[in-house]
C-alpha positions as CSV (number, residue, x, y, z in Angstrom):
1,M,0.1,-0.1,0.0
2,K,1.6,3.6,-0.6
3,I,0.3,6.8,0.7
4,K,1.1,10.3,-0.7
5,V,0.7,13.2,1.1
6,W,0.2,16.3,-0.1
7,S,0.9,19.0,3.0
8,D,2.8,22.1,3.7
9,Y,5.1,22.7,6.9
10,V,3.1,25.7,7.5
11,C,-0.1,24.2,7.6
12,P,-1.5,23.3,10.9
13,F,-4.0,20.9,9.9
14,C,-1.0,19.0,8.3
15,Y,0.8,18.0,11.0
16,I,-2.4,17.4,12.5
17,G,-3.3,15.0,9.7
18,K,-0.1,13.6,9.8
19,R,-0.4,12.4,13.4
20,E,-4.1,11.0,12.7
21,L,-2.5,8.8,9.7
22,E,0.2,7.5,11.6
23,N,-2.2,6.6,14.7
24,A,-4.5,5.1,12.2
25,L,-1.7,2.6,10.6
26,K,-1.0,1.9,14.4
27,K,-4.2,1.2,15.5
28,T,-4.9,-1.1,12.2
29,G,-1.5,-2.9,12.3
30,F,-0.4,-1.8,8.6
31,Q,2.0,0.5,9.7
32,D,5.2,-1.7,8.5
33,Q,3.4,-2.2,5.3
34,V,2.2,1.1,4.2
35,E,5.0,3.5,1.9
36,V,4.1,6.8,3.0
37,E,5.8,9.4,0.6
38,F,5.6,13.4,1.1
39,K,4.4,15.7,-1.8
40,A,5.2,19.3,-1.7
41,Y,2.5,21.9,-1.5
42,Q,3.1,25.6,-0.9
43,L,-0.6,27.5,0.3
44,D,0.9,30.8,-0.5
45,P,4.3,30.7,-2.6
46,N,4.2,34.6,-2.5
47,T,5.0,34.7,1.4
48,P,8.1,36.9,2.3
49,K,11.1,35.0,2.7
50,N,12.3,37.4,5.7
51,T,8.9,39.1,7.8
52,E,8.8,40.4,11.2
53,E,4.8,40.1,10.8
54,T,3.3,37.6,13.4
55,I,1.0,35.1,11.9
56,H,-2.1,37.0,13.4
57,E,-1.3,39.7,12.1
58,A,-0.6,38.1,8.6
59,L,-3.6,36.7,8.6
60,A,-5.6,39.5,9.6
61,K,-4.5,41.4,6.9
62,K,-5.0,38.2,4.1
63,Y,-8.9,37.7,5.4
64,Q,-9.7,41.2,6.1
65,S,-10.1,40.5,9.6
66,T,-8.1,41.4,13.2
67,P,-5.3,39.5,14.8
68,E,-7.7,38.7,17.9
69,A,-10.3,37.3,16.0
70,M,-7.2,35.1,14.2
71,K,-5.8,34.4,17.6
72,Q,-9.1,33.1,18.5
73,Q,-9.6,30.9,15.7
74,A,-5.8,29.5,16.6
75,E,-7.3,28.7,19.8
76,G,-9.7,26.1,18.3
77,I,-7.0,24.7,16.0
78,T,-4.3,24.6,19.3
79,N,-6.7,22.5,21.2
80,R,-7.2,20.1,17.9
81,A,-3.6,19.9,17.4
82,A,-3.3,18.6,21.5
83,E,-6.3,15.8,21.0
84,V,-3.5,14.0,19.2
85,G,-0.4,14.8,20.9
86,L,0.9,17.7,19.5
87,T,1.7,21.3,21.1
88,Y,1.3,24.2,18.9
89,Q,2.9,27.7,20.0
90,F,0.8,30.2,17.4
91,D,1.5,33.4,19.3
92,D,5.1,33.7,18.6
93,M,4.9,32.1,15.0
94,H,5.6,33.9,11.8
95,P,4.6,33.5,8.4
96,E,7.5,31.6,6.3
97,N,8.3,30.8,2.6
98,T,8.3,27.0,2.8
99,F,10.1,26.6,-0.7
100,K,13.3,26.0,0.9
101,A,11.8,23.2,3.2
102,H,9.9,21.8,0.8
103,R,13.5,21.4,-1.3
104,L,15.4,20.5,1.9
105,A,12.9,17.8,2.1
106,K,13.4,15.9,-1.4
107,F,17.2,15.9,-0.5
108,A,16.4,14.4,2.6
109,A,14.3,11.6,1.0
110,T,17.5,10.7,-1.1
111,K,19.5,10.3,2.2
112,G,16.8,7.7,3.6
113,K,15.7,10.7,6.2
114,E,12.1,12.1,4.5
115,K,10.3,11.1,7.6
116,E,12.4,12.3,9.8
117,M,13.2,15.8,8.1
118,T,9.4,16.2,7.6
119,E,8.4,15.7,11.3
120,R,10.8,17.6,12.2
121,L,10.2,20.7,10.2
122,L,7.0,20.5,11.2
123,Q,7.9,20.3,14.9
124,G,10.1,23.3,14.5
125,Y,7.4,25.1,13.0
126,F,4.7,25.0,15.3
127,T,6.4,23.6,18.4
128,E,9.3,25.8,18.6
129,N,8.5,28.7,16.3
130,K,11.6,27.9,14.0
131,R,11.8,30.3,11.3
132,I,11.9,27.4,8.4
133,G,12.2,30.2,5.9
134,S,15.8,31.0,6.9
135,E,18.2,28.5,5.1
136,D,20.4,28.9,8.6
137,V,17.5,27.4,10.3
138,L,16.9,24.2,7.6
139,I,20.7,23.4,8.1
140,E,20.5,23.1,11.7
141,L,17.6,21.1,11.8
142,A,19.2,18.9,8.7
143,K,22.1,18.3,10.9
144,E,19.4,17.4,13.9
145,V,18.2,14.4,11.9
146,G,21.6,13.2,10.6
147,L,22.0,15.1,7.4
148,D,25.8,16.5,6.1
149,E,26.2,19.8,7.0
150,S,28.2,20.5,3.9
151,E,25.7,18.4,1.4
152,V,22.8,20.3,2.8
153,K,24.4,23.9,2.0
154,E,25.5,23.2,-1.2
155,A,21.8,21.6,-1.9
156,L,20.2,24.8,-1.1
157,E,22.8,26.8,-2.3
158,E,22.5,25.6,-5.5
159,E,19.0,25.5,-5.7
160,R,18.6,22.0,-5.6
161,Y,15.1,20.0,-5.8
162,A,13.3,23.0,-7.0
163,A,12.2,20.9,-10.2
164,E,10.9,17.8,-8.3
165,T,9.7,20.3,-5.5
166,L,7.6,22.0,-8.5
167,I,6.6,18.9,-10.4
168,D,4.6,18.0,-7.0
169,M,2.5,21.4,-6.8
170,Q,1.5,20.6,-10.7
171,E,0.4,16.9,-10.0
172,A,-1.2,18.5,-7.2
173,Q,-3.4,20.8,-9.7
174,Q,-3.6,17.7,-12.3
175,I,-5.7,15.7,-9.6
176,G,-7.6,18.6,-8.3
177,V,-6.1,19.2,-4.8
178,G,-7.8,22.4,-3.5
179,G,-6.0,22.6,0.0
180,V,-4.2,20.4,2.2
181,P,-3.6,17.9,3.8
182,F,-4.5,16.0,0.9
183,F,-4.1,11.8,1.0
184,V,-4.1,9.8,-1.9
185,I,-4.3,5.6,-1.3
186,N,-2.8,3.7,-4.2
187,D,-3.7,6.2,-6.8
188,R,-7.4,5.0,-6.1
189,Y,-8.8,6.7,-2.6
190,A,-8.3,10.2,-1.6
191,I,-9.1,11.7,1.7
192,S,-9.1,15.8,2.0
193,G,-8.2,17.2,5.3
194,A,-7.4,16.3,9.1
195,Q,-9.9,14.0,9.0
196,P,-10.9,11.9,12.0
197,N,-9.3,9.1,12.7
198,E,-12.0,6.6,11.8
199,V,-12.1,7.8,8.4
200,F,-8.3,6.8,7.9
201,V,-8.7,3.5,9.7
202,Q,-11.5,2.8,7.5
203,A,-9.7,3.6,4.2
204,I,-6.9,1.5,5.5
205,Q,-8.7,-1.6,6.5
206,K,-10.6,-0.8,3.1
207,V,-7.5,-1.1,0.9
208,A,-6.1,-3.7,2.9
209,E,-8.5,-5.9,2.6
210,E,-8.5,-5.4,-1.1
211,E,-4.8,-5.8,-1.1
212,N,-5.1,-9.3,0.9
213,L,-2.8,-7.9,3.4
214,K,-2.7,-9.1,7.1
215,P,-1.9,-6.4,9.7
216,T,1.2,-6.8,11.8
217,L,0.7,-8.7,15.2
218,Q,0.8,-6.9,18.3
219,M,3.1,-8.8,20.6
220,F,2.1,-8.8,24.3
221,G,5.3,-9.9,26.6
222,D,8.8,-10.2,25.9
223,D,10.8,-12.9,23.8
224,S,11.9,-14.7,26.8
225,A,11.3,-18.5,27.1
226,T,11.7,-19.4,23.7
227,C,13.4,-21.6,21.3
228,D,15.2,-20.7,18.1
229,D,17.7,-22.1,16.1
230,G,18.7,-24.5,18.2
231,H,19.0,-21.9,21.6
232,C,16.2,-22.1,24.2
233,S,16.6,-18.5,26.8
234,L,14.6,-18.4,29.5
């Protein structure tokens, strides 16, 4: 089973949706039989690369509202995030242009670190208020997940993986993605938004049944008092 996930690192529901998917995979027992691929999407490609506006101020301007109203809306999202174990810190958050972050994730995928890099970028932005539009911050986060600093710096400076990032965005347009997160399972089924966990569970179980997949056994106890390859342990 393969699940493609279009998301953006400044989308609060993308982090929530990611966690809902992970929880559903654990609940159904298919976490070791599913390939999850993250696809790039930018909510606002025109976001300035450096701005000191708070996220509340920027959203108020965009939606012709007030920072106070945006802050109240953010509280509801914060509560939803807490339901899946995530801590959001909106008050010290700034708008960020995520194109470089998506390129970094593409580079991380070539090193087998896409999963770790994606999680670190989301956590860095929503929980730690990291300025993920900054190249220096991206290098710092990349080092934390085990990527080579000089290779990351070179990839970012030379604009590598820009084409791959744009291809993801073009594919999103082609299949009609109007917002994120957007999940596509086996190129046949789609889930739009951070749906309740049972929606993910139902979709995974349906596809697993179609593919005749069996869930991984959930183990109780430890592996003591067993015999293996001629050796018995107590």
